[in-house]
N, C-alpha and C positions, 0 to 999 in steps of 0.2 A: 322194386321189381313189380309190385302190383300195378303201378302206373304204366309200366312198359307193356304188361299184358293187356291192360285196359286200352291203351293206345293202339296196340295191334288189332284188337277186336273192333275198335271203332274204325280203323283204317280198312279192314276187310269189309265191314258193312258199307262204308263209303264207296269202295271199289265196286261192290255188287250193285249199288244204286247207280253208279255211273256206267257200268257195263251194259245194263239193260237197254237204255236208249241208243247206245252205240251200235249194238248188235241189231236192234230193230231198224234203225235208219239205214244201216249198211245193207241189210238184207233187202230192203225196199228200194235200194239204189239212190237213196237221198244222201248223197255223199257230202253235201255241204253241211247238213245237220250232223252226220256221223263225224265229220272233221271237227265241228265245233265241240262235240262231246269229248273227242279224243284230246283236243287241246286243253279242255278243262281238266281232264285227268292228268295230262302232262304237267300243267301248272301245279296241281296238288302234289304229284309225285316229286317234282323237283324241289318244291318247298319243304315237304315233310320228310321225304326219303333221301333226297340228294340226287345230283345229276348222274351219279355212277351206280345207282341201285338198279337191279334187274327189272323192276316194274317200270322204271323210268325209261330204260332201254326198250322195253316192249312198247311203250308209248311212242317212241321215235319210229320204231318199225311200223306200228299201226298207222301213224300219220303218213309215212311214206307209201304204205299200201293203198291208202285212200287216194293219194295223188296219182299213183300208178293206175288205179281203176278209172280215174278221170282222164288218163292220157297225158298228164302233166309230168313228163319224165325228168325235166331239169329239177323240179321240186322233189320228185322221188329220189333222185340221185343225192340231193342235198341232205335228205333225212337218212338215207343209207350211209352216207359219209359220216354223219353225226353219230350214228349207231356204231360204225366201224371205229371211230376215234375212241369211244368209251370201251368197246370190246378189246381193242388192242392194249389199252391201258390196264384194264381190270383183269381180263382173261388171258391176254397175251396173243401174239401173232400166230401161235401154233394150236390154238383151240378150235375145235370143230365148229362152234357157233361163229367164230370169226371167219372161218373158211366159208360158211354159208353166206355170210355178208359179202365176202370177196366175190363169190359166184353171182349173187344178186346184182352187185355193182357191175359185173361183167355183162350180165343180161341187159341192163339199162344202157350201158355204153354201146352195146351192139344195136339196140333199138335206135339210139341217137346217131348211129353211123360212125362212132369213134372206135374203129376196130382195133387200133393198137392198144388203146386203154382197155378195151374188152379182153383182148388176148392176155394182157398183163394181169388183169384181175382173175381171169380163169386159171392162169398159171399159178398164181398164189394159192388159190383154192385147191388145185390139184396137188401141189406140194404138201400142203397141210394134211389133206385127206390120205395121200399115199402113205405118209409116215404114221398116221394115227389109225387108219382103217384098212390099209392094204390095197394092193393094185387092182383087185377084182371087185371092189365095192362099187355099187351102182352110182354113187355120187361122183366118183372119179370118172367113170365112163361117160356120164351125162356132161360133166364139166369139160372133159376132153373133146366131146362132140361139139360143144358150144365154142370152144377155143378153135377147133378146126374150121367151123363155119366162119368165125371172125377172120381167120387167116385167109380163107378163100374169098370172102366178101371184100377183103382189102386188096385183092388182086393177086394173091398167092396161088400157086398151082397145088392141087391136092397131093401130087407126088413129092412136092418139096416140104410138105407139112411135117412129116415124121422126123426128118433130120433137124428141122428148125426146132421142133418140140424137144427132142432129146438134148440138143445143145443147150437150150435155155433151162430145161428141167434140172439138169445136173449142176447149174451154176449155184 
């Protein structure tokens, strides 16, 4: 037990050491350096904590965020999907963190112009949040608006959106 406590303290110290340059480079817009530090943290997290540990998932999200800030949306999507894979396995498909990832994936699909995928991702997020947070929660309203935009951007009429949404939401 003593070794486990010592190991955790060493890990926390290591994460603090790694976090400082990540934040500094990210705030300065030096994304290539921030990415390098995030990848170092990811390597350590995967090796020491495992691929399904929450700190490792945070590394996946952080790397995806750097790619998003650089405008590299296919890479962003890759890291979000890696995040989603772990979240669905560890947290389940009905967890609010998983829903957040569904929504983020929907945003990226929308940016990439893949509106059917964007709608599907937004719909998954809406379903989870509806059951866990209630119909009036801001996350649902925001996701609903994103889904409606994807519907219209894909050639749908605004008047046709609500029937489309109700039909799919209840499936």
